[in-house]
N, C-alpha and C positions, 0 to 999 in steps of 0.2 A: 490359354491362347486368345489373342484378339481376332478380329474378323479377317485379318490378313494372314492368319495361321502362323503368327509369330508370338513368342513369349511376351506377355504383357509386362512382366517384371523387368525385361531387358529392353524392349522396343516401344513400350508405351501402350496407351489405351487408344482404340480406334473409334470409341463411341462418345465419351465425355469430351466436351469442348470441341466438337467436330474433329476429333482425332489429333488435336494439336496440344503440345505441352504449354503450360502457362507459368510465368514467373510469380503469379499470385498464389500459387500452391507452394507453400514452404514445407519442405521435407527435411527432417533432421533426425540424426541418430547419435546418441551419446554413449560413452563407455567403450569406444573402439580402441584397442591397443595398436601400437605400431607394429609389434611383432608378437606372435602367439607362442605360448609354451604348450607342448603336447599335453592333452587331457585337462588343461586348465579351463576353469569355468569363468566366463566373462558376462557381466550384467549389462544388457543393452536397454536403452529407452528410446523408443521410436515416437516421433512427434510429427503430426501432419496438421497444417492449419492454413486458413485463408489469411494472406498478409493484411487484408483490410480489417479482419477481425482482430489480428494481433496488434494493429495500430489503434484500436479503440473504436473502429467503425462498425457498421452493421453489415457484416459479410457472412459467408457460409460458416456453419458450425458442425455439420456432419462430416465425417472423415473415415477413410479406410486405407489399407496398405497391403503390399505384397513384399516379402523379403526372401531372398534366395542366396545360398552359398554354393550352389551346384553340388549339393549332397556332400559337401566337405564339412565335417563337424555335425553336431546335433543341437537343435533348438529345443528349449523347454520353457515352461511358464507355469505360474500359479493358477489355480482353478478360478480365481476371481477375475482373471484377464479374459477378455472376449477375443481369444485367439484360437486358430485351428490350423491343421495341416491342409494344404490345398488339395483339391480332388485329384487332379491329373499328375501332380508332382508332389508326392508325399513327403519329400524332404524340405519343401518350401513352406512358409507359413503366411497366414493372412488373417485379417479380422474375421470374427464370426458374427459380429453385430456391428452396425454402423455406430461409431463413437461420437459422443457429443463434445468431448474434450480433445479428441485426437491424440491421446497419449496411451502407449502400451509399454509394459515392462516384460521383458523376457531375457532368457540367458542363452548363451551359445557355448557349448563345450567343444574345445578345439580337438582336432584329430589326435589320436593317441600316438602318432608318429609324424615325422616330417614329411609332408606331402607337397612341399613347395608353397609359394604364396597362395593365399585363399582370396578369391575374388567374390565380392558381394554386390548384389543389385537390390535396390530398394525403390519401389514405386508407391506413390501416395496420391490420393485424390481427396479434394475438399469439395463437398457437394451441398446443394441448397435443400436437399431432402424433398424435392418436388416430385419424386417418384419416376422421373424419366431422365436419361442421360443427355442433357442438353448443353447449350453453350454457357449456361450459368454454373456449370460444374468445371472444376479445374484440376489438372493433374500435373505431376512432375516426376522426373527420374533422378536417382542418385546412385553412383557407382563408386566403390572404393575397394581397396585391397589391404590385407594384413600379411606382412612379409613372413617368411619361413623362420623357424627357430635358428638361433646362432648367427643370423645374418648381421645383426648389430650386437656388439657386446655391451654390457652395462658400463664397462670402463670407458667406452667410446662416447656414450651419450646416456644421460639420465632419462631420455625420452622413452627408453624401452620399458621403464617402470611406470609410465604414465599412460593415461587414456585420452582419447580425442573426441571432440564433437565435430561431426561432418554435416554440412547443411547445403541445401540448394534452394534458391528462391531469390526474390528481389533483394538487392543490397540494403535498401532503405528498410525493408521489413525485418531483415535479419539483424542489422546493426544500428540503423538510425531510428527506425520506427516513428515515422511521422504520424501525428495524430490527425484524425479526420476533422473536417470543418465543423461537423455537428458536435464532436467531442470538445474541440477548442472553444466553440461558442458556449457550450454548457459550462466549461471551466471559467470563461469570462463572466458569465452571468452569476456563477457562484461567488467569484471574487468580488463582483460589483455589489451583490447582496451583503456579503460579509463587510465590505467597506462602509456601506450605508448604515448597517447595524452598528458598527464600531464608532463611526463618526457621529451618528445620531445619539448614541449613549454618551459620548464624550461631550457634545454640545449641551445635552440636556442636564447632565449632572454638574458640569462646570457652571452653567447658568444658575442652577438651583443653589449651588454653594456660594456663588457670587452674590446672589440676592440675600441669602441668610447672613453672610459676613457683612454686607452693606447695611442690613437692618440693625445688626448688633453694633456696628460702628456708629451709626446714626443715633441709636439710643444712648450710647455712652457719651457722645458729644452733647446731646440735649440734656442729659442728667447733670452733667458738669456745668452747663450754661445756666440752668435754672435751679441749681443746687438741690437736685432731687437724687433719688437712688432707690435701691431695693428697700423694702420694709424691714424693720428691725426683726432679727431672728435670735431667739433666746439660745444661750449656750447649750442647754440640754437637747436642743434640736439641731443646732449648728454642727456640733461635733459628729454625730452619726451621719448627717448629710454630707459633710466634708470628707469623711472617711470613705463613704460609699463612692462618691464621685472621684476621689483620688484612686481608689482601686480600679474603677472602670477605666480611667485615663491611663493608668500604668499598664493594665492588662491589654488594652487595645493597642497601645503603642508597642508593646512587646510582640504581639501577634503581627502587627504591620511590619516590624523590622525582620522578624523570623521568616514570614512569607516572602518578603522582598529578597532576602539573602538566599533562600532555598531555590528560587527560580522555578518551582514546580507549577505545572498548569493545573487549573481547577476547571475541568470540563463538565458541562451538562448539556446533553443532547448535541454534542459536537461543537459547542461554543465554549471558548476559554474565558472564564470569569475571574481569572486571577487578578488582573489589574483593577477590576471593579471591587473585588473583595478587599484588596490592599488599600485602595483609596477610601473605602467605607470605614475600615477600622481606624485609619489615621484621622478621618474626620470625626469619628466618635471620640477618639482620644483627645482631640483638640476641643471638642464641644464639652466633654467632661471636665477638662482642665479649666475651661472658661467658667464652668459651673462652680468649681472650687473657688475661683476668684470671686464670683458673685456671693458665695456663701461667706467668705471672709469679710467682704464689705458689709453684708447684712448683719453679721455678728458684731462688728465694731461700731455700728451706727448707734447713735444715742436714742434710747427708747422714748417714745412719746407717752402721753398720759394714757391714751387708749391701749397702748401696748402693755403698760403696767397693770391696767384694770383687767 
């Protein structure tokens, strides 16, 4: 009973939130059938939460509930659930400890005969765990019914074989779930950091590759202009060197093509390095291929006296 000597599960709480219900308290129950079958067992999940917490903000995390079917049917639960029968109404159930996730699993066994529609009442409160029932605690009420057996036949509607989720609370919290400003700002900062990291890596490695390629092109131009080139390389050294560089070029190119075709991510500490790895192996392949070219030029060059000595 509340302070008005009324059933809390039906009429609400008179202490939390100054006795007024709040849309911030989301109360939900799943597994509810449209029509019950005598003696059938139905699994319910009760959820109570602060809508601000659901949307990613810093809201209340403590929760409790009351559930009643006016002594029609029997409630049961596993030992690991913090649930108990209420003191003054032994057929109703409630939390035995304040929950940090606001989720309870229990079952309801329907009456063993047709007793007409069964009316349920569910009350839930989301609290700040401050130790006193103040206006920072929120509660809400939910009422629903399960119709009597044979009211709807399976030939009329398949819904008799299905279960429902019934909820009360703010529409945005239940269906839209707007994110809090702090959560949105955190996501924006994370996206900005990821973009800076990605673009910074792109500019750095692109610049480095451009400098290396530019240096190689400049050397090739100067060598042709002044009729210079790599020093003479004897065939007994040129063949092993060319084979090694050819193998490196082929293997790197194969890995680059395979990784590109697979599309798989290569994450390390939450960062995807797949593009970096693919670019690296392609660069190694190109560099090794250029090394093969330099080996061929060195092997074909006319030896000088000092090379023969």
